Every structure is written in C-alpha cells, then in structure tokens.
PAVODREN-239798 format. One record per residue (C-alpha): residue number from 1; residue in one letter; x, y, z. Coordinates in Angstrom, 1 decimal, m for minus. Layout:
# PAVODREN-239798
i;aa;c1;c2;c3
NUM;A;X;Y;Z
...
# end
This chain:
# PAVODREN-239798
i;aa;c1;c2;c3
1;M;m125.0;m113.6;63.0
2;S;m123.8;m117.0;62.4
3;H;m121.8;m118.3;65.5
4;E;m119.3;m121.1;64.9
5;I;m118.8;m121.8;68.8
6;Q;m122.5;m122.1;70.7
7;A;m121.6;m120.8;74.0
8;I;m122.8;m121.9;77.3
9;D;m123.5;m118.4;79.6
10;A;m122.6;m119.5;83.2
11;V;m124.0;m116.3;84.4
12;V;m128.4;m115.3;83.9
13;N;m131.0;m114.1;86.1
14;I;m134.1;m115.5;85.3
15;W;m136.1;m112.0;84.2
16;T;m140.0;m113.3;83.6
17;P;m142.6;m111.1;84.7
18;E;m143.6;m113.7;87.2
19;A;m139.5;m113.4;88.7
20;L;m140.2;m109.8;88.4
21;A;m143.1;m109.7;90.7
22;N;m141.8;m110.1;93.9
23;R;m138.8;m108.3;94.5
24;P;m138.0;m104.1;94.3
25;P;m137.9;m103.1;90.9
26;R;m134.9;m101.0;91.4
27;K;m135.1;m98.9;88.2
28;Q;m132.8;m96.5;89.1
29;F;m129.9;m98.9;89.2
30;Y;m131.1;m101.0;86.4
31;V;m131.8;m98.4;83.7
32;D;m130.2;m95.3;84.8
33;K;m126.8;m96.6;86.3
34;M;m126.5;m99.8;84.1
35;K;m127.9;m99.1;81.5
36;V;m130.2;m101.6;81.2
37;G;m132.5;m101.2;78.3
38;Q;m136.7;m100.3;79.6
39;G;m138.3;m103.1;77.1
40;T;m135.7;m105.5;79.0
41;F;m136.2;m104.7;82.4
42;D;m139.9;m104.9;82.5
43;G;m139.4;m108.4;81.9
44;V;m138.5;m111.1;79.3
45;T;m140.3;m114.2;78.7
46;L;m138.2;m117.6;78.7
47;E;m139.1;m117.6;75.3
48;E;m138.0;m114.0;74.2
49;M;m134.7;m114.8;76.4
50;I;m134.0;m118.0;74.2
51;D;m134.7;m115.7;70.6
52;R;m132.2;m113.5;72.0
53;M;m129.9;m116.5;73.1
54;D;m129.9;m117.5;69.6
55;A;m129.0;m114.7;68.2
56;A;m126.0;m114.3;70.5
57;G;m125.1;m118.2;69.7
58;I;m125.9;m119.0;72.8
59;E;m126.8;m122.8;73.4
60;R;m127.3;m122.9;77.2
61;S;m127.6;m120.5;80.0
62;L;m127.7;m121.5;83.7
63;L;m129.9;m119.8;85.5
64;I;m129.6;m118.7;89.3
65;A;m132.1;m118.9;92.0
66;A;m130.6;m116.3;93.7
67;K;m131.1;m115.2;97.2
68;V;m130.6;m111.5;97.4
69;G;m130.0;m110.9;100.9
70;V;m132.2;m112.2;103.8
71;K;m135.8;m112.9;104.0
72;H;m138.5;m110.5;105.3
73;H;m136.3;m107.0;104.8
74;P;m138.1;m105.1;102.0
75;A;m134.3;m104.1;99.9
76;C;m133.8;m108.0;99.7
77;Y;m135.5;m111.3;97.5
78;Q;m135.0;m114.7;97.0
79;V;m136.3;m116.6;94.0
80;P;m138.0;m119.5;94.1
81;Y;m135.8;m122.4;93.4
82;K;m139.4;m124.2;91.9
83;L;m139.3;m120.7;89.7
84;V;m136.1;m122.1;88.5
85;A;m136.8;m125.5;88.0
86;D;m140.0;m125.3;86.3
87;A;m138.3;m122.7;83.5
88;V;m135.1;m126.1;83.0
89;Q;m137.8;m128.4;83.1
90;K;m139.9;m126.3;79.9
91;Y;m136.4;m126.1;78.6
92;P;m134.3;m128.7;79.4
93;N;m131.8;m128.2;76.5
94;R;m131.7;m124.1;76.5
95;F;m131.3;m123.6;80.6
96;S;m129.6;m125.5;83.4
97;A;m130.4;m124.3;87.2
98;L;m128.2;m122.7;90.0
99;A;m129.2;m122.6;93.5
100;G;m129.1;m119.0;95.5
101;V;m127.7;m120.2;98.7
102;D;m128.0;m117.8;101.9
103;P;m125.5;m118.3;104.8
104;T;m127.7;m117.1;107.8
105;E;m129.8;m119.9;107.1
106;G;m127.2;m122.6;108.5
107;M;m128.3;m126.3;107.8
108;D;m131.9;m125.9;107.1
109;G;m130.4;m123.6;103.9
110;V;m127.7;m126.5;103.6
111;R;m130.7;m129.0;103.5
112;E;m132.6;m127.2;101.0
113;L;m129.3;m126.7;98.5
114;E;m129.2;m130.9;98.6
115;K;m132.6;m131.1;97.8
116;A;m132.7;m129.1;95.0
117;V;m129.7;m131.0;93.5
118;R;m130.6;m134.4;94.4
119;D;m134.1;m134.0;93.3
120;D;m134.7;m131.0;91.1
121;G;m131.7;m131.5;88.8
122;F;m129.7;m127.9;90.1
123;I;m125.9;m128.2;88.7
124;G;m124.6;m125.5;91.0
125;A;m124.6;m123.2;93.9
126;H;m124.4;m119.6;93.8
127;G;m123.4;m116.7;96.6
128;Y;m123.7;m112.7;97.3
129;P;m121.3;m111.8;99.8
130;H;m121.7;m108.4;100.0
131;W;m125.8;m109.0;100.4
132;F;m125.1;m110.6;103.9
133;E;m122.3;m108.6;104.5
134;L;m120.0;m112.0;105.3
135;A;m116.9;m111.9;102.9
136;P;m116.8;m115.7;101.3
137;D;m113.9;m117.2;104.3
138;H;m116.5;m116.2;107.1
139;A;m117.5;m119.3;109.1
140;R;m121.0;m118.8;108.1
141;W;m120.5;m120.0;104.4
142;Y;m118.6;m123.1;105.5
143;P;m121.5;m125.3;105.7
144;F;m122.8;m124.6;102.1
145;Y;m119.1;m125.5;100.9
146;A;m118.8;m129.0;102.4
147;K;m122.1;m129.6;101.0
148;C;m121.2;m128.5;97.3
149;V;m117.9;m130.7;97.6
150;E;m120.3;m133.9;98.9
151;L;m122.2;m132.9;95.9
152;D;m119.6;m132.5;93.8
153;I;m121.0;m129.2;92.5
154;P;m119.4;m125.5;92.0
155;I;m120.5;m122.6;93.7
156;Q;m120.0;m119.1;92.3
157;L;m119.3;m116.4;94.8
158;Q;m119.6;m112.5;93.2
159;V;m116.2;m111.1;94.3
160;G;m115.4;m107.7;93.7
161;Q;m117.2;m104.4;94.5
162;S;m120.5;m104.7;94.9
163;M;m123.1;m101.2;94.1
164;V;m125.9;m99.2;96.0
165;Y;m128.7;m101.7;94.7
166;D;m131.0;m99.8;97.1
167;K;m130.1;m96.0;98.6
168;S;m132.0;m97.7;101.9
169;Y;m129.6;m100.4;102.3
170;P;m126.0;m99.7;101.1
171;R;m123.9;m102.9;101.3
172;R;m120.3;m103.0;102.4
173;S;m117.7;m104.7;99.5
174;V;m116.7;m107.9;101.4
175;G;m115.8;m109.9;98.3
176;R;m112.3;m109.1;98.0
177;P;m110.6;m112.1;95.9
178;I;m107.6;m112.3;98.4
179;T;m110.7;m113.9;100.8
180;L;m111.5;m116.9;98.6
181;D;m107.6;m117.8;99.3
182;S;m108.8;m119.2;102.4
183;V;m111.6;m121.4;101.5
184;A;m109.5;m122.7;98.7
185;C;m107.0;m124.0;101.1
186;D;m109.5;m125.4;103.3
187;F;m111.4;m127.1;100.7
188;P;m109.3;m127.9;98.3
189;E;m112.2;m130.0;96.4
190;L;m114.4;m126.9;96.2
191;K;m114.7;m126.1;92.3
192;L;m114.9;m121.8;93.2
193;V;m115.9;m119.7;90.5
194;G;m115.5;m115.9;91.4
195;I;m117.6;m114.3;89.4
196;H;m117.7;m110.4;88.2
197;V;m114.5;m110.9;87.3
198;G;m112.9;m109.2;90.8
199;I;m112.9;m105.5;89.7
200;P;m111.2;m103.5;91.0
201;W;m109.3;m106.2;91.8
202;T;m108.8;m108.3;88.8
203;D;m105.0;m108.9;89.3
204;E;m106.2;m110.0;92.6
205;M;m108.4;m112.6;91.0
206;I;m105.6;m113.7;88.9
207;A;m103.4;m114.6;91.0
208;M;m106.2;m116.3;92.7
209;A;m107.3;m118.8;89.8
210;W;m103.2;m119.2;89.1
211;K;m102.5;m120.2;92.6
212;H;m105.4;m122.7;93.3
213;A;m106.6;m125.5;90.7
214;N;m109.7;m125.4;92.1
215;V;m110.5;m121.7;91.5
216;Y;m112.3;m120.2;88.3
217;I;m113.3;m116.7;87.1
218;G;m116.6;m115.9;85.9
219;C;m116.2;m113.3;82.8
220;D;m119.5;m111.4;83.4
221;A;m121.1;m108.1;84.3
222;H;m118.5;m105.7;83.1
223;R;m118.3;m105.4;79.7
224;P;m115.5;m106.9;77.7
225;T;m115.0;m103.8;76.0
226;Y;m114.2;m102.2;79.3
227;W;m111.9;m105.8;80.6
228;P;m108.2;m104.5;82.2
229;E;m105.7;m105.7;79.5
230;S;m104.1;m107.9;82.6
231;F;m107.2;m110.1;82.1
232;V;m108.0;m110.1;78.3
233;K;m103.9;m111.3;78.4
234;Y;m104.8;m113.9;81.2
235;I;m107.8;m115.1;78.9
236;N;m105.6;m115.8;76.1
237;S;m102.8;m117.2;77.8
238;F;m101.8;m119.0;80.8
239;G;m105.4;m118.5;82.4
240;Q;m107.2;m119.7;79.1
241;D;m108.3;m123.0;81.4
242;K;m109.8;m120.8;84.4
243;V;m112.7;m118.1;82.9
244;L;m116.1;m118.8;82.1
245;F;m118.6;m116.6;79.7
246;G;m121.2;m115.0;81.6
247;T;m123.2;m111.9;81.0
248;D;m125.2;m111.6;84.5
249;F;m128.0;m111.2;82.0
250;P;m129.8;m108.5;82.2
251;V;m126.6;m106.4;83.3
252;L;m125.2;m107.0;80.1
253;P;m127.3;m108.3;76.8
254;F;m126.5;m111.6;75.4
255;E;m126.0;m110.3;71.5
256;Q;m123.7;m107.0;72.7
257;T;m121.4;m109.3;75.1
258;R;m121.1;m111.9;72.2
259;K;m119.6;m108.9;69.6
260;D;m117.3;m107.4;72.1
261;I;m116.0;m110.9;72.9
262;E;m115.5;m111.9;69.7
263;A;m113.7;m108.3;69.1
264;L;m110.9;m109.1;71.3
265;G;m109.3;m110.7;68.9
266;L;m108.2;m113.8;71.1
267;K;m106.6;m117.2;70.1
268;P;m109.3;m119.4;68.3
269;Q;m108.5;m122.4;71.2
270;A;m108.9;m119.5;73.8
271;L;m112.0;m118.1;72.9
272;K;m113.7;m121.8;72.5
273;K;m112.5;m122.6;76.3
274;L;m113.9;m119.1;77.5
275;L;m117.4;m119.2;75.6
276;R;m117.8;m123.3;76.0
277;D;m115.3;m126.0;77.3
278;N;m114.5;m124.8;80.5
279;A;m118.1;m124.5;81.2
280;A;m118.7;m127.8;79.9
281;R;m116.3;m129.2;81.8
282;L;m116.9;m127.8;85.5
283;Y;m120.6;m128.2;85.2
284;K;m120.3;m131.5;83.2
285;L;m122.8;m130.6;80.5
# end
C-alpha cells in the first residue's frame, strides 16, 4: 500500500523482548481485552517495528520510556530511559524519545527529566495520571510542568478513563480532560497533549483544546472506526491544527489504524495535519 503522507506516530510503546523482560505480562489485559495479537504481545524487535511502520506509511514513531506507576510495586513498572535512548541512537531517522515522569519522585524526577532532554536528546515528556491516582491538576505534577516549559518540550498525559490493567491494583480514572483547564491556565506556555482522545469525555477534551491555545489532543488508543462523530468533525474542521495521530502501539496496530483513518474521508489538508504536520510542528521534527 503506497502512502502519499509519511506519518508521525506520536504515541508508541517500545515492545522489544528486552523491554518486556522486567514487567508484569498482563496477557489478560492486552490479548483478551484489547485484542492485541499473541505474536505482537510476545514482543516486537525494533527492526520488525520499522517493517510494520513502513507498511503503514509511518516515517517516525515517538517511543515512550513510560513510568507505569511507582517503583517497586509488583503491579507497576518503569521503562529505563536508556532502553529508549539506545533505540533512538540505533535508528535516529525512525524513532524519537519521550521521557515518562513519575510525580511522586519530586525533584529527583525533575532532574532526571532535564538530563534526558539535555544530554540524551529526548523531545518530550509523558505521564499516566491514573497510575498514581494523581489528577493532572495535582500539585505533584507542577514541578514537571515548570521544567517542561523551561526545556520547551511538550508533555503527553493520558486523559479519559483508565482500565483495570491488573486485578490486584485497580486504578481510579482521575484524568478527566477538564483537569487540564487549571494546568493550561497556570502554564499558558506549556504544550499539553491529552492522549487517548479523552473518551468517554471527548467533548470535554475538545472544549479544552478549543479554549486553550496550548492544549492538543492525541488521537491514539481508540480505533478511529469508533471515534465519536463530534471528534471526527472536529478533526476535519476547527480542530485540524490541534490533533496528533497516534496508535499507542501495541494497543492499536500501525497498518490497520492508518487504514481506518484513511477511511474517515477527511479533507486532504486536515488529514495531512493530523498524520504529520501538527506533530512535526509541536515536537520540532
């Protein structure tokens, strides 16, 4: 399948066997609930990921060194920054790095984020509010926001509902999109990306991106075929400069997601902005 637009996938998890070695397997969540294929679930080398990106017309993926909950809890795991930095160093034309943040780490975490950006070329930050049960407008996130402004990097935060990833450790859905309102007011220079569409509060997410010049929407983790109609209209009209293509791979496969988006019948200009231009501008690619 030939693709005119070479896309940038703004939300991708590193899924190499090495990355999977030190984390809970969660087959029940990924395979049974999210319908991730067993072959993908078992691990995907960087080379195989690039082959899949090529098939989907994706030129670059932003790989997340995710901090999925606190250190030393059996249900949680944190992807080492070095693992992602090494992948980017190996394939600098295909991957860029995002640094996961843990709001409970305080200034140690802030310094670690700064080092990742200044020394290791990371181009953005990423956070999972629900894993810490700390909403985006909680004070513990604020030192990280201030640092992101100082470093002039965007931060992605998962908004919308969270799932039960581990039955022994259910997490509350604290990431209502409306919680970005305070953050955007307090940090008008902070580039804030609400990822995962904001479902089921999509209209709330649209309202935040419409209100604030510095708030964007990551269009990942939910299959485009089932996006709310209001969201598709938003992408195709007054929201076309505020949306970023993403898969949250392995949650969504690259090729199928690209096909789903092409099938939405978006205007050519809106499609190009969604797939490439907005991410290129926001992340200075």
